[in-house]
VMD Tcl script that builds the backbone (N, CA, C; Angstrom):
set m [mol new atoms 534]
animate dup $m
set s [atomselect $m all]
$s set {name element resname resid chain x y z} {
  {N N UNK 1 A 54.564 -28.894 -7.350}
  {CA C UNK 1 A 53.949 -28.146 -6.354}
  {C C UNK 1 A 53.238 -26.974 -6.349}
  {N N UNK 2 A 54.626 -25.773 -7.974}
  {CA C UNK 2 A 54.132 -24.661 -7.402}
  {C C UNK 2 A 52.933 -24.453 -8.868}
  {N N UNK 3 A 52.818 -25.375 -9.621}
  {CA C UNK 3 A 51.721 -25.139 -10.477}
  {C C UNK 3 A 50.452 -25.056 -10.344}
  {N N UNK 4 A 50.666 -26.889 -8.938}
  {CA C UNK 4 A 48.932 -26.979 -8.496}
  {C C UNK 4 A 48.047 -25.106 -7.842}
  {N N UNK 5 A 49.841 -25.496 -6.735}
  {CA C UNK 5 A 49.065 -23.506 -6.812}
  {C C UNK 5 A 49.222 -22.225 -7.585}
  {N N UNK 6 A 49.196 -22.728 -8.388}
  {CA C UNK 6 A 49.537 -21.601 -9.386}
  {C C UNK 6 A 47.609 -21.226 -10.064}
  {N N UNK 7 A 47.383 -22.603 -10.174}
  {CA C UNK 7 A 45.900 -23.351 -10.085}
  {C C UNK 7 A 44.559 -22.928 -10.046}
  {N N UNK 8 A 45.499 -23.454 -8.731}
  {CA C UNK 8 A 44.306 -23.507 -7.188}
  {C C UNK 8 A 43.804 -21.759 -7.087}
  {N N UNK 9 A 44.691 -20.739 -7.276}
  {CA C UNK 9 A 45.032 -19.125 -7.514}
  {C C UNK 9 A 44.430 -18.238 -8.891}
  {N N UNK 10 A 44.620 -19.166 -9.600}
  {CA C UNK 10 A 43.890 -18.512 -10.670}
  {C C UNK 10 A 42.267 -19.006 -10.969}
  {N N UNK 11 A 41.729 -20.472 -10.289}
  {CA C UNK 11 A 40.111 -20.607 -10.192}
  {C C UNK 11 A 39.714 -19.804 -9.346}
  {N N UNK 12 A 40.053 -19.896 -7.523}
  {CA C UNK 12 A 39.698 -18.764 -7.105}
  {C C UNK 12 A 39.658 -17.693 -7.687}
  {N N UNK 13 A 40.316 -17.057 -7.566}
  {CA C UNK 13 A 40.523 -15.877 -8.666}
  {C C UNK 13 A 39.016 -15.460 -9.138}
  {N N UNK 14 A 39.126 -16.569 -10.299}
  {CA C UNK 14 A 37.923 -16.206 -11.282}
  {C C UNK 14 A 36.450 -16.895 -10.860}
  {N N UNK 15 A 36.660 -17.818 -9.362}
  {CA C UNK 15 A 35.207 -18.200 -8.865}
  {C C UNK 15 A 34.728 -16.758 -7.767}
  {N N UNK 16 A 36.155 -15.938 -7.367}
  {CA C UNK 16 A 35.646 -14.761 -6.792}
  {C C UNK 16 A 34.689 -13.765 -7.669}
  {N N UNK 17 A 35.551 -13.444 -9.032}
  {CA C UNK 17 A 35.106 -12.625 -10.444}
  {C C UNK 17 A 33.559 -12.561 -10.552}
  {N N UNK 18 A 33.763 -14.740 -10.850}
  {CA C UNK 18 A 32.616 -14.209 -11.177}
  {C C UNK 18 A 31.425 -14.542 -9.944}
  {N N UNK 19 A 31.169 -14.704 -8.854}
  {CA C UNK 19 A 30.911 -14.072 -8.019}
  {C C UNK 19 A 30.280 -12.832 -7.593}
  {N N UNK 20 A 31.577 -11.741 -7.466}
  {CA C UNK 20 A 31.086 -10.298 -7.588}
  {C C UNK 20 A 29.884 -9.749 -8.682}
  {N N UNK 21 A 30.330 -10.794 -10.062}
  {CA C UNK 21 A 29.459 -9.996 -11.182}
  {C C UNK 21 A 28.275 -11.023 -10.851}
  {N N UNK 22 A 28.172 -11.567 -10.114}
  {CA C UNK 22 A 26.878 -11.819 -10.224}
  {C C UNK 22 A 25.691 -11.659 -8.846}
  {N N UNK 23 A 26.461 -11.316 -8.088}
  {CA C UNK 23 A 26.030 -10.434 -7.110}
  {C C UNK 23 A 25.674 -8.720 -7.889}
  {N N UNK 24 A 26.630 -8.405 -8.434}
  {CA C UNK 24 A 26.209 -7.105 -8.881}
  {C C UNK 24 A 25.231 -7.100 -10.150}
  {N N UNK 25 A 24.948 -8.299 -10.630}
  {CA C UNK 25 A 23.374 -7.960 -11.816}
  {C C UNK 25 A 22.162 -8.827 -11.018}
  {N N UNK 26 A 22.414 -9.004 -10.175}
  {CA C UNK 26 A 20.738 -9.358 -9.001}
  {C C UNK 26 A 20.778 -8.951 -8.652}
  {N N UNK 27 A 18.921 -8.693 -8.817}
  {CA C UNK 27 A 18.103 -7.165 -8.863}
  {C C UNK 27 A 18.121 -6.892 -7.180}
  {N N UNK 28 A 18.550 -6.353 -6.856}
  {CA C UNK 28 A 18.608 -5.745 -6.174}
  {C C UNK 28 A 17.255 -5.493 -4.859}
  {N N UNK 29 A 16.943 -5.517 -3.734}
  {CA C UNK 29 A 15.844 -5.722 -3.160}
  {C C UNK 29 A 14.981 -4.136 -3.057}
  {N N UNK 30 A 13.832 -3.469 -3.656}
  {CA C UNK 30 A 12.765 -2.033 -3.101}
  {C C UNK 30 A 13.314 -2.011 -2.275}
  {N N UNK 31 A 13.521 -0.220 -2.209}
  {CA C UNK 31 A 13.568 0.275 -1.327}
  {C C UNK 31 A 12.613 0.485 -0.886}
  {N N UNK 32 A 11.847 0.238 0.733}
  {CA C UNK 32 A 10.238 1.277 1.215}
  {C C UNK 32 A 10.490 2.307 1.925}
  {N N UNK 33 A 9.823 3.523 1.857}
  {CA C UNK 33 A 9.532 3.961 3.022}
  {C C UNK 33 A 9.909 3.636 4.093}
  {N N UNK 34 A 9.964 2.598 4.411}
  {CA C UNK 34 A 9.121 2.458 5.745}
  {C C UNK 34 A 10.154 1.401 6.030}
  {N N UNK 35 A 11.701 1.183 7.200}
  {CA C UNK 35 A 12.627 0.505 7.661}
  {C C UNK 35 A 12.016 -0.542 7.972}
  {N N UNK 36 A 11.024 -0.988 8.071}
  {CA C UNK 36 A 10.151 -2.932 7.971}
  {C C UNK 36 A 9.779 -3.073 7.920}
  {N N UNK 37 A 9.906 -2.395 6.351}
  {CA C UNK 37 A 9.668 -2.920 5.284}
  {C C UNK 37 A 10.137 -3.037 3.936}
  {N N UNK 38 A 9.954 -4.433 2.994}
  {CA C UNK 38 A 10.805 -4.321 1.915}
  {C C UNK 38 A 9.967 -4.847 0.557}
  {N N UNK 39 A 9.660 -3.546 -0.578}
  {CA C UNK 39 A 8.339 -3.369 -1.577}
  {C C UNK 39 A 9.975 -5.104 -2.171}
  {N N UNK 40 A 8.248 -5.421 -2.777}
  {CA C UNK 40 A 9.551 -7.027 -3.375}
  {C C UNK 40 A 7.720 -6.699 -5.311}
  {N N UNK 41 A 9.225 -6.822 -6.314}
  {CA C UNK 41 A 8.854 -6.471 -7.268}
  {C C UNK 41 A 9.105 -8.731 -8.166}
  {N N UNK 42 A 9.287 -8.636 -9.571}
  {CA C UNK 42 A 8.864 -9.513 -10.483}
  {C C UNK 42 A 10.310 -9.155 -10.559}
  {N N UNK 43 A 10.971 -10.530 -11.004}
  {CA C UNK 43 A 12.547 -10.564 -12.076}
  {C C UNK 43 A 12.034 -9.546 -13.409}
  {N N UNK 44 A 10.777 -9.220 -14.030}
  {CA C UNK 44 A 10.516 -9.062 -15.220}
  {C C UNK 44 A 10.461 -7.270 -15.300}
  {N N UNK 45 A 10.547 -6.610 -13.886}
  {CA C UNK 45 A 9.701 -5.819 -13.884}
  {C C UNK 45 A 9.765 -4.453 -14.379}
  {N N UNK 46 A 9.220 -4.476 -15.068}
  {CA C UNK 46 A 9.230 -2.526 -15.929}
  {C C UNK 46 A 8.325 -1.591 -15.142}
  {N N UNK 47 A 9.519 -0.638 -15.523}
  {CA C UNK 47 A 9.543 0.220 -14.239}
  {C C UNK 47 A 8.570 1.441 -15.709}
  {N N UNK 48 A 8.159 1.461 -16.690}
  {CA C UNK 48 A 8.050 2.064 -17.900}
  {C C UNK 48 A 6.297 2.352 -17.231}
  {N N UNK 49 A 5.893 1.415 -16.382}
  {CA C UNK 49 A 4.702 1.091 -16.533}
  {C C UNK 49 A 3.915 1.345 -15.743}
  {N N UNK 50 A 3.394 2.593 -15.307}
  {CA C UNK 50 A 2.812 2.913 -13.834}
  {C C UNK 50 A 1.926 1.576 -13.403}
  {N N UNK 51 A 2.125 1.338 -11.568}
  {CA C UNK 51 A 1.234 0.548 -11.074}
  {C C UNK 51 A 1.103 1.773 -9.754}
  {N N UNK 52 A 0.109 2.414 -9.933}
  {CA C UNK 52 A -0.326 2.319 -8.723}
  {C C UNK 52 A -0.048 1.990 -7.261}
  {N N UNK 53 A 0.265 0.565 -7.409}
  {CA C UNK 53 A 0.395 -0.653 -6.423}
  {C C UNK 53 A 1.730 -1.609 -6.193}
  {N N UNK 54 A 2.773 -2.304 -5.712}
  {CA C UNK 54 A 3.500 -2.976 -5.165}
  {C C UNK 54 A 2.790 -4.410 -4.753}
  {N N UNK 55 A 3.421 -5.185 -5.905}
  {CA C UNK 55 A 2.720 -6.638 -5.871}
  {C C UNK 55 A 2.751 -7.402 -3.883}
  {N N UNK 56 A 3.678 -7.190 -3.556}
  {CA C UNK 56 A 4.263 -7.784 -2.853}
  {C C UNK 56 A 4.804 -7.262 -1.434}
  {N N UNK 57 A 5.126 -6.849 -0.585}
  {CA C UNK 57 A 5.785 -6.098 0.771}
  {C C UNK 57 A 6.402 -7.210 1.916}
  {N N UNK 58 A 7.511 -6.903 1.337}
  {CA C UNK 58 A 7.962 -8.634 2.925}
  {C C UNK 58 A 8.176 -7.292 4.117}
  {N N UNK 59 A 7.031 -7.750 4.955}
  {CA C UNK 59 A 7.695 -7.426 6.712}
  {C C UNK 59 A 8.743 -7.274 6.907}
  {N N UNK 60 A 10.035 -6.567 7.974}
  {CA C UNK 60 A 11.687 -6.936 8.493}
  {C C UNK 60 A 11.412 -7.395 9.920}
  {N N UNK 61 A 9.714 -6.566 9.823}
  {CA C UNK 61 A 10.128 -5.846 11.611}
  {C C UNK 61 A 9.206 -5.319 11.803}
  {N N UNK 62 A 8.892 -4.846 13.568}
  {CA C UNK 62 A 7.696 -3.969 13.512}
  {C C UNK 62 A 6.733 -4.023 14.117}
  {N N UNK 63 A 6.302 -3.945 14.505}
  {CA C UNK 63 A 4.170 -4.076 14.718}
  {C C UNK 63 A 3.041 -3.758 13.725}
  {N N UNK 64 A 1.969 -4.536 12.973}
  {CA C UNK 64 A 1.154 -5.005 12.585}
  {C C UNK 64 A 0.051 -3.380 13.589}
  {N N UNK 65 A 0.004 -3.164 12.902}
  {CA C UNK 65 A -1.951 -2.144 12.578}
  {C C UNK 65 A -2.986 -1.982 12.407}
  {N N UNK 66 A -3.805 -2.130 12.651}
  {CA C UNK 66 A -5.127 -2.517 11.229}
  {C C UNK 66 A -5.995 -1.054 12.283}
  {N N UNK 67 A -6.860 -0.722 11.154}
  {CA C UNK 67 A -7.235 -0.060 11.557}
  {C C UNK 67 A -8.360 -0.945 10.272}
  {N N UNK 68 A -9.470 -0.338 11.261}
  {CA C UNK 68 A -11.221 -0.623 11.067}
  {C C UNK 68 A -11.331 -0.224 10.364}
  {N N UNK 69 A -12.738 -0.597 8.710}
  {CA C UNK 69 A -13.010 0.008 8.115}
  {C C UNK 69 A -14.486 1.401 7.998}
  {N N UNK 70 A -13.360 2.506 7.284}
  {CA C UNK 70 A -13.416 3.407 7.447}
  {C C UNK 70 A -13.728 4.151 6.773}
  {N N UNK 71 A -15.329 5.396 7.137}
  {CA C UNK 71 A -16.007 5.606 5.278}
  {C C UNK 71 A -16.166 7.773 5.914}
  {N N UNK 72 A -16.681 7.928 4.807}
  {CA C UNK 72 A -16.809 8.728 5.825}
  {C C UNK 72 A -17.404 9.670 6.169}
  {N N UNK 73 A -18.408 8.913 7.001}
  {CA C UNK 73 A -18.576 9.655 8.748}
  {C C UNK 73 A -18.105 9.580 9.545}
  {N N UNK 74 A -17.398 11.005 10.317}
  {CA C UNK 74 A -16.713 11.018 11.174}
  {C C UNK 74 A -16.501 9.953 12.082}
  {N N UNK 75 A -15.067 9.794 12.481}
  {CA C UNK 75 A -14.383 8.302 13.090}
  {C C UNK 75 A -15.492 7.648 13.947}
  {N N UNK 76 A -15.793 9.533 14.874}
  {CA C UNK 76 A -16.683 9.364 15.939}
  {C C UNK 76 A -17.762 9.213 15.507}
  {N N UNK 77 A -18.790 8.680 15.384}
  {CA C UNK 77 A -20.128 8.503 14.860}
  {C C UNK 77 A -21.013 7.629 15.489}
  {N N UNK 78 A -22.354 8.270 15.673}
  {CA C UNK 78 A -23.322 7.814 16.366}
  {C C UNK 78 A -24.037 6.435 15.742}
  {N N UNK 79 A -23.764 4.874 16.440}
  {CA C UNK 79 A -24.880 3.980 16.283}
  {C C UNK 79 A -25.652 2.693 16.842}
  {N N UNK 80 A -27.323 3.331 16.969}
  {CA C UNK 80 A -27.326 3.293 15.074}
  {C C UNK 80 A -26.617 4.671 14.100}
  {N N UNK 81 A -26.903 4.528 12.895}
  {CA C UNK 81 A -26.294 5.896 12.422}
  {C C UNK 81 A -27.358 6.519 12.740}
  {N N UNK 82 A -27.309 7.842 12.499}
  {CA C UNK 82 A -28.620 8.694 12.205}
  {C C UNK 82 A -28.502 9.396 11.264}
  {N N UNK 83 A -29.742 9.512 10.542}
  {CA C UNK 83 A -29.801 9.488 9.295}
  {C C UNK 83 A -29.241 11.057 9.320}
  {N N UNK 84 A -29.253 12.479 10.125}
  {CA C UNK 84 A -28.802 13.301 9.688}
  {C C UNK 84 A -27.946 13.616 9.180}
  {N N UNK 85 A -26.696 12.822 10.128}
  {CA C UNK 85 A -24.750 11.995 9.884}
  {C C UNK 85 A -25.156 11.769 8.723}
  {N N UNK 86 A -25.044 10.593 8.454}
  {CA C UNK 86 A -25.699 9.987 7.039}
  {C C UNK 86 A -25.808 11.240 5.950}
  {N N UNK 87 A -26.908 12.320 5.797}
  {CA C UNK 87 A -27.772 12.537 4.717}
  {C C UNK 87 A -26.146 13.720 4.493}
  {N N UNK 88 A -25.789 14.552 6.183}
  {CA C UNK 88 A -24.834 15.640 5.947}
  {C C UNK 88 A -23.714 15.496 5.443}
  {N N UNK 89 A -22.678 13.833 5.937}
  {CA C UNK 89 A -21.617 13.290 5.622}
  {C C UNK 89 A -21.871 12.366 4.443}
  {N N UNK 90 A -22.272 11.693 3.672}
  {CA C UNK 90 A -22.025 11.081 2.238}
  {C C UNK 90 A -23.274 11.617 2.018}
  {N N UNK 91 A -22.407 12.967 0.645}
  {CA C UNK 91 A -23.187 12.695 -0.685}
  {C C UNK 91 A -22.959 12.406 -1.910}
  {N N UNK 92 A -23.895 12.658 -2.358}
  {CA C UNK 92 A -23.645 11.754 -3.720}
  {C C UNK 92 A -22.903 12.040 -4.544}
  {N N UNK 93 A -21.385 11.324 -4.462}
  {CA C UNK 93 A -20.404 12.151 -4.459}
  {C C UNK 93 A -19.247 11.094 -4.283}
  {N N UNK 94 A -18.641 9.752 -5.103}
  {CA C UNK 94 A -17.998 8.947 -5.053}
  {C C UNK 94 A -16.000 10.309 -4.410}
  {N N UNK 95 A -15.486 11.218 -4.874}
  {CA C UNK 95 A -14.679 11.628 -4.809}
  {C C UNK 95 A -14.406 12.640 -3.225}
  {N N UNK 96 A -15.806 12.777 -3.677}
  {CA C UNK 96 A -15.959 13.623 -1.436}
  {C C UNK 96 A -15.999 12.884 -0.704}
  {N N UNK 97 A -16.509 11.434 -1.169}
  {CA C UNK 97 A -16.655 10.725 -0.017}
  {C C UNK 97 A -15.101 9.753 0.401}
  {N N UNK 98 A -14.909 8.939 -0.950}
  {CA C UNK 98 A -13.228 8.905 -0.824}
  {C C UNK 98 A -12.226 9.884 -0.408}
  {N N UNK 99 A -12.201 10.775 -0.200}
  {CA C UNK 99 A -11.150 12.430 0.813}
  {C C UNK 99 A -12.138 12.345 1.455}
  {N N UNK 100 A -12.652 12.147 2.327}
  {CA C UNK 100 A -13.553 11.777 4.207}
  {C C UNK 100 A -13.033 11.082 4.376}
  {N N UNK 101 A -13.322 9.368 3.710}
  {CA C UNK 101 A -12.733 8.940 4.050}
  {C C UNK 101 A -11.225 8.774 4.572}
  {N N UNK 102 A -10.564 8.755 3.702}
  {CA C UNK 102 A -8.867 8.807 3.857}
  {C C UNK 102 A -8.876 10.503 4.810}
  {N N UNK 103 A -8.557 11.000 5.030}
  {CA C UNK 103 A -8.868 11.749 5.873}
  {C C UNK 103 A -9.402 11.742 7.599}
  {N N UNK 104 A -10.325 10.637 7.745}
  {CA C UNK 104 A -10.316 9.684 8.981}
  {C C UNK 104 A -9.176 9.065 8.750}
  {N N UNK 105 A -8.700 8.225 8.051}
  {CA C UNK 105 A -8.183 7.298 8.143}
  {C C UNK 105 A -6.306 7.666 8.411}
  {N N UNK 106 A -6.528 8.998 7.412}
  {CA C UNK 106 A -4.754 9.889 8.425}
  {C C UNK 106 A -5.278 10.799 10.067}
  {N N UNK 107 A -6.387 10.577 10.703}
  {CA C UNK 107 A -5.897 10.519 11.717}
  {C C UNK 107 A -6.465 9.314 12.600}
  {N N UNK 108 A -6.796 8.353 12.058}
  {CA C UNK 108 A -6.254 7.460 13.140}
  {C C UNK 108 A -4.745 7.049 12.836}
  {N N UNK 109 A -4.008 6.856 11.445}
  {CA C UNK 109 A -3.024 6.728 11.951}
  {C C UNK 109 A -1.631 8.033 12.342}
  {N N UNK 110 A -2.283 9.268 12.150}
  {CA C UNK 110 A -1.699 9.546 13.379}
  {C C UNK 110 A -2.004 10.072 14.254}
  {N N UNK 111 A -3.224 8.817 15.415}
  {CA C UNK 111 A -3.209 9.313 16.355}
  {C C UNK 111 A -2.335 7.888 16.827}
  {N N UNK 112 A -1.953 7.323 16.198}
  {CA C UNK 112 A -0.907 5.646 15.740}
  {C C UNK 112 A 0.705 6.057 16.168}
  {N N UNK 113 A 0.709 7.086 15.438}
  {CA C UNK 113 A 2.122 7.656 15.435}
  {C C UNK 113 A 2.806 6.776 14.113}
  {N N UNK 114 A 1.424 6.913 13.168}
  {CA C UNK 114 A 2.221 6.351 11.989}
  {C C UNK 114 A 1.069 7.373 10.758}
  {N N UNK 115 A 2.441 7.391 8.978}
  {CA C UNK 115 A 1.477 7.956 8.382}
  {C C UNK 115 A 1.256 6.181 7.090}
  {N N UNK 116 A 0.886 7.307 6.142}
  {CA C UNK 116 A 0.181 6.571 4.425}
  {C C UNK 116 A 1.746 5.506 4.427}
  {N N UNK 117 A 3.395 6.430 4.845}
  {CA C UNK 117 A 4.121 5.635 4.365}
  {C C UNK 117 A 4.175 5.014 5.354}
  {N N UNK 118 A 3.471 3.889 6.029}
  {CA C UNK 118 A 3.428 2.779 7.325}
  {C C UNK 118 A 2.965 1.799 6.296}
  {N N UNK 119 A 2.015 1.746 5.721}
  {CA C UNK 119 A 0.964 1.387 5.267}
  {C C UNK 119 A 1.055 0.473 4.254}
  {N N UNK 120 A 0.916 -1.310 4.686}
  {CA C UNK 120 A 0.912 -1.942 3.639}
  {C C UNK 120 A 0.180 -2.886 3.774}
  {N N UNK 121 A -1.362 -2.767 3.089}
  {CA C UNK 121 A -2.018 -2.804 2.278}
  {C C UNK 121 A -3.675 -1.854 2.722}
  {N N UNK 122 A -4.040 -1.731 2.213}
  {CA C UNK 122 A -6.462 -1.360 1.991}
  {C C UNK 122 A -6.799 -2.274 1.300}
  {N N UNK 123 A -7.509 -1.854 1.701}
  {CA C UNK 123 A -8.761 -2.645 0.882}
  {C C UNK 123 A -9.905 -1.322 0.960}
  {N N UNK 124 A -10.205 -1.955 -0.247}
  {CA C UNK 124 A -11.351 -0.809 -0.803}
  {C C UNK 124 A -12.012 -1.279 -1.328}
  {N N UNK 125 A -13.730 -1.772 -0.247}
  {CA C UNK 125 A -15.538 -1.231 -0.913}
  {C C UNK 125 A -16.094 -0.288 -1.313}
  {N N UNK 126 A -16.211 -0.827 -2.456}
  {CA C UNK 126 A -17.336 0.401 -3.441}
  {C C UNK 126 A -18.457 -0.142 -3.626}
  {N N UNK 127 A -19.787 0.958 -3.673}
  {CA C UNK 127 A -20.885 0.389 -3.521}
  {C C UNK 127 A -22.064 0.895 -4.673}
  {N N UNK 128 A -22.870 0.635 -5.548}
  {CA C UNK 128 A -23.240 0.771 -6.919}
  {C C UNK 128 A -21.924 1.195 -8.499}
  {N N UNK 129 A -21.010 0.915 -8.195}
  {CA C UNK 129 A -19.108 0.226 -9.426}
  {C C UNK 129 A -21.007 0.923 -9.748}
  {N N UNK 130 A -20.021 2.421 -10.610}
  {CA C UNK 130 A -19.848 3.216 -12.096}
  {C C UNK 130 A -18.981 2.545 -13.241}
  {N N UNK 131 A -18.821 2.177 -14.421}
  {CA C UNK 131 A -17.633 2.559 -15.812}
  {C C UNK 131 A -17.209 3.668 -15.070}
  {N N UNK 132 A -15.428 3.772 -14.599}
  {CA C UNK 132 A -14.863 4.722 -14.219}
  {C C UNK 132 A -14.544 5.225 -13.039}
  {N N UNK 133 A -14.969 4.158 -11.329}
  {CA C UNK 133 A -15.064 4.533 -10.520}
  {C C UNK 133 A -14.489 3.645 -9.210}
  {N N UNK 134 A -13.241 2.824 -9.825}
  {CA C UNK 134 A -12.827 1.962 -10.120}
  {C C UNK 134 A -10.604 3.629 -9.820}
  {N N UNK 135 A -10.778 4.302 -11.415}
  {CA C UNK 135 A -10.226 5.435 -11.368}
  {C C UNK 135 A -10.539 6.365 -10.474}
  {N N UNK 136 A -11.572 6.703 -10.656}
  {CA C UNK 136 A -11.147 8.230 -9.346}
  {C C UNK 136 A -11.712 8.181 -8.323}
  {N N UNK 137 A -11.497 6.934 -7.680}
  {CA C UNK 137 A -10.984 6.923 -5.757}
  {C C UNK 137 A -9.582 6.136 -5.858}
  {N N UNK 138 A -9.184 5.716 -6.644}
  {CA C UNK 138 A -7.498 6.406 -6.985}
  {C C UNK 138 A -6.880 6.495 -7.057}
  {N N UNK 139 A -7.417 7.893 -7.706}
  {CA C UNK 139 A -7.079 8.723 -7.341}
  {C C UNK 139 A -6.956 9.946 -5.962}
  {N N UNK 140 A -8.165 9.366 -5.602}
  {CA C UNK 140 A -7.923 10.950 -4.437}
  {C C UNK 140 A -7.025 9.849 -3.517}
  {N N UNK 141 A -7.280 8.165 -3.454}
  {CA C UNK 141 A -7.098 7.609 -2.338}
  {C C UNK 141 A -5.424 7.620 -2.927}
  {N N UNK 142 A -4.865 7.572 -4.299}
  {CA C UNK 142 A -3.445 7.442 -4.403}
  {C C UNK 142 A -2.463 8.696 -3.600}
  {N N UNK 143 A -3.248 9.974 -4.005}
  {CA C UNK 143 A -2.751 11.521 -3.842}
  {C C UNK 143 A -2.068 11.283 -1.824}
  {N N UNK 144 A -2.507 10.311 -1.021}
  {CA C UNK 144 A -2.605 10.672 0.132}
  {C C UNK 144 A -1.076 9.881 -0.235}
  {N N UNK 145 A -1.021 8.794 -0.981}
  {CA C UNK 145 A 0.848 8.388 -1.235}
  {C C UNK 145 A 1.651 8.731 -1.320}
  {N N UNK 146 A 0.842 9.001 -2.802}
  {CA C UNK 146 A 1.417 9.969 -3.172}
  {C C UNK 146 A 3.132 10.735 -2.781}
  {N N UNK 147 A 2.931 12.190 -1.087}
  {CA C UNK 147 A 4.114 12.252 -0.886}
  {C C UNK 147 A 5.350 12.198 -0.258}
  {N N UNK 148 A 4.942 10.664 -0.115}
  {CA C UNK 148 A 5.969 9.289 0.995}
  {C C UNK 148 A 6.549 8.417 -0.302}
  {N N UNK 149 A 5.876 8.932 -1.755}
  {CA C UNK 149 A 6.249 8.125 -2.499}
  {C C UNK 149 A 6.086 6.663 -2.991}
  {N N UNK 150 A 5.234 6.335 -1.914}
  {CA C UNK 150 A 5.209 5.057 -1.569}
  {C C UNK 150 A 4.413 4.434 -2.136}
  {N N UNK 151 A 3.448 3.189 -2.300}
  {CA C UNK 151 A 3.345 2.204 -3.186}
  {C C UNK 151 A 1.842 0.931 -2.260}
  {N N UNK 152 A 1.127 1.023 -1.207}
  {CA C UNK 152 A 1.490 -0.381 -0.787}
  {C C UNK 152 A 0.786 -1.040 -1.891}
  {N N UNK 153 A 0.361 -2.124 -1.340}
  {CA C UNK 153 A -0.279 -3.829 -1.852}
  {C C UNK 153 A -1.990 -2.801 -1.751}
  {N N UNK 154 A -2.506 -3.501 -2.348}
  {CA C UNK 154 A -4.152 -2.929 -2.631}
  {C C UNK 154 A -5.410 -4.154 -3.098}
  {N N UNK 155 A -6.354 -3.906 -2.758}
  {CA C UNK 155 A -7.231 -4.650 -3.080}
  {C C UNK 155 A -8.608 -3.684 -3.328}
  {N N UNK 156 A -9.615 -3.712 -4.585}
  {CA C UNK 156 A -10.597 -3.367 -5.160}
  {C C UNK 156 A -11.258 -4.072 -5.085}
  {N N UNK 157 A -12.439 -3.965 -4.567}
  {CA C UNK 157 A -13.759 -4.845 -4.165}
  {C C UNK 157 A -15.098 -4.007 -5.383}
  {N N UNK 158 A -16.114 -4.183 -5.702}
  {CA C UNK 158 A -17.706 -3.538 -6.120}
  {C C UNK 158 A -18.275 -3.828 -4.734}
  {N N UNK 159 A -18.988 -3.699 -4.444}
  {CA C UNK 159 A -19.926 -4.392 -3.434}
  {C C UNK 159 A -21.384 -4.277 -4.045}
  {N N UNK 160 A -22.157 -5.018 -4.123}
  {CA C UNK 160 A -23.491 -4.487 -3.930}
  {C C UNK 160 A -24.121 -3.151 -3.436}
  {N N UNK 161 A -24.021 -3.476 -1.914}
  {CA C UNK 161 A -23.503 -2.317 -0.383}
  {C C UNK 161 A -23.139 -2.189 0.056}
  {N N UNK 162 A -23.091 -1.701 1.019}
  {CA C UNK 162 A -22.541 -1.424 2.422}
  {C C UNK 162 A -23.161 -0.981 3.479}
  {N N UNK 163 A -22.988 0.210 4.168}
  {CA C UNK 163 A -23.136 -0.612 5.124}
  {C C UNK 163 A -24.332 0.337 5.474}
  {N N UNK 164 A -24.837 1.886 4.556}
  {CA C UNK 164 A -26.028 2.895 4.925}
  {C C UNK 164 A -26.096 2.588 2.786}
  {N N UNK 165 A -27.722 2.799 1.945}
  {CA C UNK 165 A -28.184 3.409 0.522}
  {C C UNK 165 A -26.764 3.924 0.465}
  {N N UNK 166 A -26.699 5.645 1.628}
  {CA C UNK 166 A -26.050 6.113 0.851}
  {C C UNK 166 A -24.319 6.174 0.474}
  {N N UNK 167 A -23.668 4.603 1.371}
  {CA C UNK 167 A -22.248 5.225 1.500}
  {C C UNK 167 A -21.813 4.377 0.039}
  {N N UNK 168 A -21.448 5.336 -0.394}
  {CA C UNK 168 A -20.168 5.025 -1.536}
  {C C UNK 168 A -18.270 3.897 -1.538}
  {N N UNK 169 A -18.744 4.750 0.107}
  {CA C UNK 169 A -16.895 3.867 -0.389}
  {C C UNK 169 A -16.834 3.590 1.179}
  {N N UNK 170 A -15.722 2.813 1.100}
  {CA C UNK 170 A -15.338 1.785 2.652}
  {C C UNK 170 A -13.840 1.769 3.244}
  {N N UNK 171 A -13.260 2.161 3.731}
  {CA C UNK 171 A -11.966 1.450 2.729}
  {C C UNK 171 A -10.851 0.907 4.722}
  {N N UNK 172 A -9.717 -0.285 3.974}
  {CA C UNK 172 A -9.571 -0.735 5.253}
  {C C UNK 172 A -8.218 -0.380 4.752}
  {N N UNK 173 A -7.152 -0.437 6.641}
  {CA C UNK 173 A -6.030 -0.448 6.183}
  {C C UNK 173 A -5.000 -1.039 6.352}
  {N N UNK 174 A -3.770 -1.258 6.648}
  {CA C UNK 174 A -3.173 -2.255 7.815}
  {C C UNK 174 A -1.797 -1.610 7.292}
  {N N UNK 175 A -0.736 -1.209 8.269}
  {CA C UNK 175 A -0.196 -0.199 8.725}
  {C C UNK 175 A 1.580 -1.141 9.228}
  {N N UNK 176 A 2.255 -1.454 8.987}
  {CA C UNK 176 A 3.440 -1.962 9.901}
  {C C UNK 176 A 3.952 -0.195 10.593}
  {N N UNK 177 A 3.844 -0.602 11.888}
  {CA C UNK 177 A 4.987 0.729 12.693}
  {C C UNK 177 A 5.793 -0.050 13.893}
  {N N UNK 178 A 6.891 1.595 14.692}
  {CA C UNK 178 A 7.749 0.317 15.548}
  {C C UNK 178 A 6.774 -0.375 16.674}
}
mol reanalyze $m
mol bondsrecalc $m
mol representation Tube
mol addrep $m
């Protein structure tokens, strides 16, 4: 009877060691800057490759905040659009329009008690695309997430035209808040 008990204890001990080793080697969930999110990466994630976005973000709790598509125009502007506003706020400069757009988004996030760390996904629509535009727009957009060390998921689309001929970019975001 003593041999059976000793053998059972050895097997139990080995299984416990195996379980601990397996748990230690399993990939840990990536930390997100927002308590409501978990960043998801593939098992073969190569940390040496720069990625300005996450493949997925799992929402664990919180409330979804949908932001309207935002342009370089002030958030509150006339509809139908007035030519003088378009000419004032939409220069033929993608980086300038992207920066103005992100500033408008920042104000909307702040008005809801959120920030760029709370953004789960953003959609970028670029009109009249030229070679290198995606990189120029992404550099401006990513600069707003950098202080939070946060990389949301994203979609970047080139389109034939947006609301106005001068409009080069429109960005929409989704965030998760308390």
